[in-house]
C-alpha positions in Angstrom: -32.3 -77.4 -4.3 -34.4 -75.2 -6.7 -32.9 -73.8 -9.9 -34.4 -71.4 -12.3 -35.5 -73.0 -15.6 -34.1 -70.9 -18.4 -35.8 -71.5 -21.8 -33.2 -70.8 -24.4 -29.6 -71.8 -25.4 -26.1 -71.0 -24.3 -23.7 -68.9 -26.3 -21.6 -71.9 -27.0 -24.4 -73.7 -28.7 -25.3 -70.6 -30.7 -21.7 -70.3 -31.9 -21.6 -74.0 -32.9 -24.9 -74.0 -34.8 -25.2 -70.4 -36.2 -21.8 -68.9 -36.0 -21.0 -65.4 -34.6 -23.8 -63.3 -33.2 -25.0 -60.2 -35.1 -22.8 -57.4 -33.9 -25.6 -55.3 -32.2 -26.9 -58.4 -30.4 -23.4 -59.4 -29.2 -22.8 -55.9 -27.8 -26.3 -55.8 -26.1 -25.9 -59.3 -24.6 -22.3 -58.3 -23.5 -23.7 -55.3 -21.6 -26.4 -57.5 -20.0 -23.8 -60.1 -19.0 -21.5 -57.5 -17.5 -24.4 -56.2 -15.4 -24.9 -59.7 -14.1 -21.2 -60.0 -13.4 -21.2 -56.6 -11.5 -24.0 -58.0 -9.3 -21.9 -61.1 -8.6 -18.9 -59.0 -7.8 -21.0 -56.7 -5.7 -21.9 -59.7 -3.5 -18.2 -60.2 -2.8 -18.0 -63.3 -5.2 -16.0 -64.1 -8.3 -17.3 -66.6 -10.9 -14.0 -68.2 -12.0 -15.6 -70.3 -14.8 -17.0 -67.8 -17.4 -17.3 -69.4 -20.8 -19.8 -69.4 -23.7 -21.4 -72.5 -22.1 -22.1 -70.5 -19.0 -23.8 -67.6 -20.6 -27.5 -68.3 -21.5 -29.5 -66.5 -24.2 -33.2 -66.4 -23.6 -36.1 -64.1 -24.4 -38.4 -62.0 -22.2 -42.2 -61.8 -22.4 -41.8 -59.2 -25.2 -39.5 -61.5 -27.2 -36.4 -59.4 -26.5 -33.1 -61.2 -26.1 -31.7 -61.5 -22.5 -28.3 -62.9 -21.2 -28.1 -64.8 -17.9 -24.9 -66.0 -16.2 -25.2 -69.6 -14.9 -23.2 -72.3 -13.2 -21.5 -70.7 -10.1 -20.2 -74.1 -9.1 -16.7 -72.7 -8.9 -17.6 -69.3 -7.5 -15.4 -68.1 -4.6 -16.2 -65.6 -1.9 -13.4 -63.0 -1.7 -13.9 -62.8 2.0 -12.7 -66.4 2.5 -9.2 -66.9 3.9 -6.7 -67.9 1.3 -5.7 -71.1 3.2 -9.3 -72.2 3.1 -9.5 -72.0 -0.7 -9.9 -75.2 -2.6 -7.6 -74.1 -5.4 -4.3 -74.4 -3.7 -1.0 -73.9 -5.5 -0.7 -76.2 -8.5 -4.5 -76.7 -8.8 -6.7 -75.1 -11.5 -10.4 -74.4 -11.7 -12.1 -73.1 -14.8 -11.7 -73.7 -18.5 -8.2 -73.4 -20.0 -9.5 -71.7 -23.2 -11.1 -68.8 -21.3 -9.0 -68.6 -18.1 -7.2 -65.4 -17.2 -3.4 -65.3 -17.0 -3.7 -65.2 -13.2 -5.6 -68.5 -13.3 -2.8 -69.9 -15.5 -0.3 -69.1 -12.8 0.8 -65.5 -13.5 0.5 -64.4 -9.9 3.3 -63.3 -7.6 3.8 -64.5 -4.0 1.0 -63.4 -1.8 -1.3 -62.4 -4.7 -4.7 -63.9 -5.3 -7.4 -63.9 -7.9 -9.8 -61.0 -7.9 -12.8 -59.8 -10.0 -10.5 -58.7 -12.9 -9.9 -62.3 -13.7 -13.7 -62.6 -14.5 -13.4 -59.5 -16.7 -10.6 -61.2 -18.7 -12.7 -64.3 -19.2 -15.8 -62.3 -20.1 -13.8 -60.4 -22.7 -12.7 -63.7 -24.2 -16.3 -64.8 -24.4 -17.4 -61.5 -26.0 -14.5 -61.7 -28.5 -15.8 -65.1 -29.6 -19.4 -63.9 -29.7 -18.4 -61.1 -32.1 -16.2 -63.1 -34.5 -16.8 -66.7 -33.8 -13.2 -67.5 -33.1 -11.1 -67.4 -29.9 -8.5 -64.6 -29.3 -5.7 -67.1 -29.7 -5.0 -69.9 -32.2 -4.0 -73.3 -30.7 -4.5 -77.0 -31.4 -4.5 -77.9 -27.7 -5.5 -76.6 -24.3 -2.0 -76.0 -23.1 -1.4 -73.9 -26.2 -4.2 -71.5 -25.2 -2.6 -71.1 -21.8 1.0 -70.6 -23.1 0.0 -68.1 -25.8 -1.9 -65.9 -23.4 1.2 -65.7 -21.2 3.5 -65.1 -24.2 1.6 -63.3 -27.0 -1.0 -60.5 -27.3 -4.4 -61.7 -28.4 -5.2 -61.5 -32.1 -7.0 -58.4 -33.2 -10.7 -58.7 -33.7 -10.4 -56.5 -36.8 -9.9 -59.0 -39.7 -9.9 -62.1 -37.4 -12.9 -63.6 -39.3 -13.2 -62.5 -43.0 -17.0 -62.9 -42.9 -17.4 -60.4 -40.0 -16.6 -56.7 -40.2 -15.5 -55.4 -36.7 -15.2 -51.7 -36.1 -11.7 -50.7 -34.9 -13.0 -49.0 -31.7 -14.8 -52.3 -30.7 -11.6 -54.1 -31.3 -9.7 -51.8 -29.0 -12.2 -51.9 -26.1 -12.4 -55.8 -26.2 -8.6 -56.1 -26.3 -8.4 -53.8 -23.3 -10.4 -56.4 -21.4 -7.8 -59.1 -22.6 -4.7 -57.3 -21.3 -2.3 -59.7 -19.7 -1.5 -57.3 -16.9 -4.7 -56.9 -14.9 -3.7 -53.4 -13.8 -4.2 -52.4 -17.5 -7.7 -53.9 -17.8 -11.0 -52.3 -16.9 -11.0 -51.7 -13.1 -14.5 -53.2 -12.8 -17.5 -54.4 -14.7 -19.1 -50.9 -14.6 -16.2 -49.4 -16.6 -16.4 -52.2 -19.1 -20.2 -51.6 -19.4 -19.7 -47.9 -20.0 -17.2 -48.5 -22.8 -19.6 -50.9 -24.5 -22.5 -48.6 -24.0 -20.7 -45.7 -25.7 -19.8 -48.0 -28.6 -23.4 -49.1 -28.9 -24.6 -45.5 -29.1 -22.1 -44.9 -32.0 -23.1 -48.1 -33.7 -26.9 -47.5 -33.8 -28.1 -48.8 -37.1 -24.9 -50.5 -38.0 -25.0 -54.0 -39.4 -22.4 -56.7 -39.9 -21.1 -57.0 -43.5 -20.2 -60.2 -45.4 -16.7 -60.3 -46.9 -16.3 -62.4 -50.0 -13.7 -65.1 -49.7 -11.7 -66.4 -52.7 -12.9 -69.7 -53.9 -11.0 -72.8 -53.1 -8.1 -73.6 -55.4 -7.5 -70.1 -56.5 -4.1 -69.1 -57.8 -3.3 -67.0 -54.8 -4.2 -69.7 -52.3 -3.8 -73.2 -53.8 -5.0 -74.8 -50.5 -8.4 -73.2 -50.7 -8.1 -72.0 -47.1 -8.1 -68.2 -46.9 -5.4 -66.6 -44.8 -6.5 -63.8 -42.6 -4.1 -60.9 -42.4 -3.5 -59.3 -39.1 -0.8 -56.7 -39.5 2.1 -58.4 -41.2 1.3 -61.9 -39.9 -0.8 -64.5 -41.8 -3.0 -66.4 -39.4 -4.2 -69.8 -40.7 -6.9 -72.0 -39.3 -4.6 -75.0 -38.7 -1.4 -73.9 -37.0 1.5 -76.2 -36.6 2.5 -77.7 -33.3 5.0 -76.0 -31.1 8.6 -76.8 -31.7 10.9 -77.7 -28.8 12.6 -74.4 -28.9 9.2 -72.6 -28.8 8.1 -74.7 -25.9 11.2 -73.7 -24.0 10.6 -70.1 -24.8 7.0 -70.3 -23.8 7.8 -72.0 -20.6 10.2 -69.3 -19.9 7.4 -66.8 -20.4 5.3 -68.7 -17.8 8.1 -68.3 -15.4 8.5 -64.7 -16.2 4.7 -64.1 -15.9 4.8 -65.8 -12.5 7.3 -63.2 -11.4 5.1 -60.5 -12.9 7.6 -59.4 -15.4 6.1 -57.4 -18.2 8.2 -58.9 -20.9 10.0 -62.2 -21.4 13.7 -62.4 -20.5 16.0 -61.7 -23.3 17.0 -64.9 -25.1 20.7 -66.0 -24.9 22.9 -65.3 -27.9 22.6 -68.1 -30.4 24.0 -69.0 -33.8 22.3 -67.7 -36.9 18.6 -69.0 -36.9 19.1 -71.9 -34.3 15.3 -72.1 -34.0 15.0 -73.5 -37.5 17.7 -76.1 -37.0 16.3 -77.2 -33.6 12.8 -77.4 -35.2 14.3 -79.5 -38.0 15.9 -81.8 -35.5 12.5 -82.2 -33.8 11.0 -83.2 -37.2 8.8 -80.0 -37.5 9.1 -77.9 -40.6 10.0 -74.3 -40.0 10.6 -71.5 -42.5 14.1 -70.0 -42.0 14.2 -66.6 -40.4 14.3 -63.7 -42.8 17.7 -62.2 -43.3 18.3 -58.6 -44.5 20.5 -58.5 -47.5 22.0 -55.6 -49.5 20.7 -55.3 -53.1 22.7 -57.6 -55.5 24.9 -55.9 -58.0 24.5 -56.7 -61.7 26.3 -59.9 -62.7 29.7 -59.1 -64.2 31.1 -60.9 -67.2 33.3 -63.8 -66.3 37.0 -62.9 -65.9 39.6 -64.6 -67.9 40.9 -67.7 -66.4 44.3 -66.2 -65.8 42.9 -63.3 -63.9 40.6 -65.3 -61.8 41.5 -65.4 -58.1 42.1 -68.7 -56.5 38.9 -70.3 -55.3 38.2 -69.6 -51.7 38.2 -72.5 -49.3 34.7 -73.9 -48.6 33.2 -72.4 -45.4 33.6 -74.5 -42.3 30.5 -76.5 -41.3 28.7 -74.8 -38.4 29.3 -76.6 -35.2 26.5 -78.8 -33.9 24.1 -77.0 -31.8 24.5 -77.8 -28.1 21.3 -77.8 -26.1 23.0 -77.5 -22.8 21.5 -74.0 -22.1 18.0 -75.1 -23.0 18.3 -78.2 -20.8 19.5 -76.1 -17.9 16.7 -73.6 -18.4 14.1 -76.5 -18.5 15.7 -77.9 -15.3 15.4 -74.6 -13.6 11.7 -74.2 -14.5 11.0 -77.7 -13.5 12.7 -77.1 -10.1 10.6 -74.0 -9.6 7.3 -75.7 -10.5 8.1 -78.6 -8.2 8.9 -76.1 -5.4 5.6 -74.3 -6.0 3.7 -77.6 -6.2 2.4 -76.8 -9.7 1.9 -80.3 -10.8 0.6 -79.6 -14.3 3.3 -77.2 -15.3 6.0 -79.4 -13.7 4.8 -82.3 -15.8 4.8 -80.1 -18.9 8.3 -78.9 -18.1 9.6 -82.5 -17.5 8.1 -83.5 -20.9 10.0 -80.7 -22.6 13.2 -81.5 -20.7 13.0 -85.2 -21.8 12.5 -84.1 -25.4 15.8 -82.2 -25.2 17.6 -84.8 -23.1 15.8 -88.2 -23.3 18.5 -89.9 -21.2 18.6 -87.1 -18.6 20.3 -88.6 -15.5 17.8 -87.1 -13.1 14.7 -88.3 -14.9 13.8 -90.9 -12.3 14.3 -88.3 -9.5 12.1 -85.7 -11.3 9.4 -88.3 -11.9 9.5 -89.4 -8.3 9.2 -85.8 -7.1 6.3 -85.1 -9.5 4.7 -88.1 -8.0 5.2 -86.7 -4.6 3.7 -83.4 -5.7 0.7 -85.3 -7.1 0.3 -87.1 -3.8 0.6 -83.8 -1.9 -2.0 -82.2 -4.1 -4.3 -85.2 -3.6 -3.7 -85.0 0.2 -4.4 -81.3 0.1 -7.6 -82.0 -1.8 -8.7 -84.7 0.7 -7.9 -82.4 3.6 -9.9 -79.6 2.0 -12.9 -81.8 1.2 -12.9 -83.2 4.7 -12.6 -79.6 6.1 -15.6 -78.5 4.1 -17.6 -81.6 5.2 -16.5 -81.0 8.8 -17.7 -77.4 8.7 -21.0 -78.5 7.3 -21.3 -81.0 10.1 -20.6 -78.3 12.6 -23.4 -76.2 11.1 -25.8 -79.1 11.5 -24.7 -79.6 15.1 -23.2 -83.0 14.3 -20.0 -82.6 16.4 -19.2 -86.3 16.3 -19.2 -86.2 12.5 -17.1 -83.1 12.6 -14.6 -84.8 14.9 -14.3 -87.7 12.4 -13.6 -85.2 9.5 -11.0 -83.5 11.7 -9.1 -86.8 11.9 -9.0 -87.0 8.1 -7.9 -83.3 7.9 -5.1 -84.0 10.4 -4.0 -87.1 8.4 -3.7 -85.2 5.2 -2.7 -81.7 6.2 1.0 -81.6 5.7 1.8 -78.3 7.4 -1.0 -78.7 10.1 -2.3 -75.2 9.5 -5.8 -76.2 8.3 -6.2 -78.9 11.0 -5.0 -76.5 13.8 -7.5 -73.9 12.8 -10.3 -76.4 12.3 -9.6 -78.0 15.6 -9.8 -74.6 17.3 -13.1 -73.9 15.6 -14.5 -77.3 16.4 -13.6 -76.9 20.1 -15.3 -73.6 20.2 -18.3 -75.0 18.5 -18.4 -78.0 20.9 -18.3 -75.5 23.8 -21.1 -73.5 22.3 -23.1 -76.7 21.6 -22.6 -77.7 25.3 -23.9 -74.3 26.4 -26.7 -74.5 23.9 -27.7 -77.9 25.3 -27.6 -76.6 28.9 -29.7 -73.6 27.8 -32.3 -75.9 26.1 -32.6 -78.0 29.3 -33.3 -74.8 31.3 -35.8 -73.6 28.7 -37.7 -76.9 28.9 -37.7 -76.7 32.7 -39.1 -73.2 32.6 -41.9 -74.2 30.2 -42.8 -77.3 32.3 -43.0 -75.2 35.5 -45.1 -72.6 33.7 -47.5 -75.3 32.5 -48.2 -76.3 36.2 -48.4 -72.7 37.4 -45.3 -73.0 39.6 -44.3 -69.4 38.9 -41.8 -68.9 41.7 -39.6 -71.8 40.5 -40.1 -70.7 36.8 -38.7 -67.3 37.8 -35.6 -68.9 39.2 -35.1 -70.8 35.9 -35.4 -67.5 34.1 -32.6 -66.1 36.3 -30.4 -69.0 35.3 -31.1 -68.5 31.6 -30.1 -64.9 31.9 -26.6 -66.0 32.9 -26.3 -68.3 29.9 -25.7 -67.4 26.2 -29.4 -66.9 25.5 -30.5 -64.2 23.1 -32.2 -61.1 24.6 -35.2 -61.8 22.4 -35.7 -65.2 24.0 -35.2 -63.9 27.5 -37.7 -61.0 26.9 -40.2 -63.6 25.5 -39.9 -65.8 28.5 -40.2 -62.8 30.9 -43.3 -61.6 29.2 -44.8 -65.1 29.5 -44.0 -65.2 33.2 -45.3 -61.7 33.9 -48.6 -62.4 32.1 -49.0 -65.7 33.9 -48.4 -64.0 37.3 -50.8 -61.2 36.4 -53.4 -63.8 35.5 -52.8 -65.7 38.7 -53.2 -62.5 40.8 -56.4 -61.6 38.9 -57.7 -65.1 39.5 -57.0 -64.8 43.2 -58.9 -61.5 43.4 -61.8 -63.0 41.4 -62.0 -66.0 43.7 -62.5 -63.7 46.7 -65.5 -61.9 45.1 -66.9 -65.3 43.9 -67.0 -66.7 47.4 -68.8 -63.6 48.9 -71.2 -63.6 45.9 -72.2 -67.2 46.3 -72.8 -66.7 50.0 -75.3 -63.9 49.4 -77.0 -65.8 46.6 -77.5 -68.8 48.9 -79.1 -66.4 51.4 -81.3 -64.9 48.6 -79.9 -61.5 49.5 -80.2 -60.1 46.0 -79.3 -56.5 46.9 -76.0 -57.5 48.7 -75.2 -59.9 45.8 -75.6 -56.9 43.3 -73.2 -54.8 45.4 -70.6 -57.5 45.4 -70.9 -57.8 41.6 -70.5 -54.1 41.3 -67.3 -54.1 43.4 -66.0 -56.9 41.3 -66.5 -54.9 38.1 -64.8 -51.9 39.5 -61.8 -53.9 40.7 -61.4 -55.9 37.5 -63.1 -53.9 34.7 -62.1 -56.3 31.9 -63.2 -59.5 33.7 -66.4 -61.0 32.3 -67.6 -62.5 35.6 -69.4 -59.4 37.0 -71.7 -59.2 34.0 -72.6 -62.9 34.4 -73.3 -62.2 38.1 -75.8 -59.5 37.3 -77.6 -61.8 34.9 -77.6 -64.7 37.5 -79.0 -62.4 40.2 -81.9 -61.3 37.9 -82.6 -64.8 36.8 -82.6 -66.0 40.4 -85.0 -63.3 41.5 -87.4 -64.1 38.7 -87.3 -67.8 39.4 -88.0 -67.1 43.1 -90.9 -64.9 42.4 -92.4 -67.4 40.0 -92.0 -70.2 42.5 -93.7 -68.1 45.1 -96.6 -67.3 42.7 -97.0 -71.0 41.9 -97.1 -71.9 45.5 -99.7 -69.1 46.2 -101.8 -70.4 43.2 -101.9 -73.9 44.6 -103.0 -72.6 48.0 -105.8 -70.6 46.3 -107.1 -73.6 44.4 -107.1 -75.7 47.6 -109.0 -72.9 49.4 -111.7 -72.8 46.7 -112.0 -76.6 47.0 -112.3 -76.5 50.7 -115.0 -73.8 50.4 -116.8 -76.2 47.8 -116.6 -73.6 45.1 -115.8 -75.7 42.0 -116.2 -73.0 39.5 -113.7 -70.7 41.2 -111.4 -73.6 42.0 -111.4 -74.6 38.3 -110.6 -71.0 37.2 -107.8 -70.7 39.7 -106.3 -74.0 38.5 -106.3 -72.8 34.9 -104.3 -69.7 35.9 -101.9 -71.9 37.9 -101.3 -74.2 34.9 -100.5 -71.3 32.6 -97.6 -70.4 35.0 -96.6 -74.0 35.5 -98.1 -76.5 33.0 -96.3 -79.4 34.6 -97.2 -78.6 38.2 -96.8 -81.6 40.5 -100.2 -81.0 42.1 -102.2 -80.8 38.8 -103.7 -84.3 38.9 -104.6 -84.1 42.6 -106.4 -80.8 42.3 -108.2 -81.9 39.1 -109.6 -85.0 40.9 -110.7 -82.9 43.9 -112.5 -80.4 41.6 -114.2 -83.3 39.7 -115.5 -84.7 43.0 -117.0 -81.3 43.9 -119.0 -81.3 40.6 -120.3 -84.8 41.2 -121.4 -84.0 44.8 
């Protein structure tokens, strides 16, 4: 596997080491990141794990900042069937701090994640890039999930005292953080357009530092500045949720799961029961503000005689009964158990036991949650085996795929995955068998071609045409066969001319041999043999003439020797040796000429 090496740092590291990004840079990198997100969505994929850690900041060759989205390990193709998705009901993928409400469970029956979930997560990242803080305050991961299902995100404007955020940027980022995905940007392009328009208006703008009161000032004895957002003071260290708040927030999860826009109206309670329940839980809570009429000026005390009888002391408020809260927690727990949402079921049971530690159904609920855990684990094992089995099918390892099918069947509770996988495997095995049969006939065809048995090869080609062999392969094999047959026919024709040619050459009938070579050339214009024949004929004629001349020269020397004319014989021998320096009669003729000179 080859990954791109990105020289730079992720946004999360930047935020930890340097704080918020300069506003123009945050906007520019936001636009670039959204372009990358649009490319991902355009490929039919959603990322599902966008966070500051998965947005890299690097520089190009000119030193300009660039944003790159990384880590698509949890990416999902939108074309996959829902029942083949790893994240079944009750399972979660992604980071709780940046997940969308849909990822946290706010989806109705039959609904699934789409690209707008990524837009929500990206808006949360952009929010943090601008101000250095998340859009919600919480001390734990569950708090981030509950608040995004219950509360609107905190406004960017005034979120961080050290960063000045324009109001129009605040509005466009908050639009990306809408709980209802129908109210968000419809796609990444719309988000880009909104940011680009803001960037045009912001040209030349810079972030401004806001002075913070020094620690220990009279207005804030703790030394921790409170950031005002509307009429609510947001402090860096929020308290933990009270039991009552946890009940209300869980109710919001249930409401969001049913796609209700607002939480159900709370049941009528005594005056400020939240404060009393919080007090019982050991968590300090300021009493709810009560509207009072302006007090009248204090009157002088009346004479004792005219004073009315003292009113009896007010009756003590009856102890708060938590029956309704317990019932509500039970209902939510039942719902999450039915939906196999293990994490939320455990959270609801924890809240229920805080309200009723000795709840009579505690053991039953714990057992059922354990079963849900086991069901989730079995579903995960089934899904992992399914993916491994499909990979084995792609490799052609049908035996390995069968082994994975057994695991799927052992862990697939409703049998849906195993049934579909078994059907796919059977089809793959059938195709593999056909492919194996095709390969056997292909090898047979190639072997027959190698030994020039073209008639039998043609029969194999007919068999292949009836099998599941691609047209490209069939056309290739047919071309091979046609070319081989053409070469065979050409060779047969050439052999006929060759036999006739050799016969005439053997008879030294040069003229007839030339005519045969000419016929050969006309019949097969591209064949190289006729040219070779013409050359052979010329060479043979020259060789014959030379041989005849040598034989005539030997006879001439012998005639001069017989006539006892040594001078003429010696001259004729020199002429002979120029034509044939290694003549076999050379020594004999030289001795005979020498004898003439002595005599």
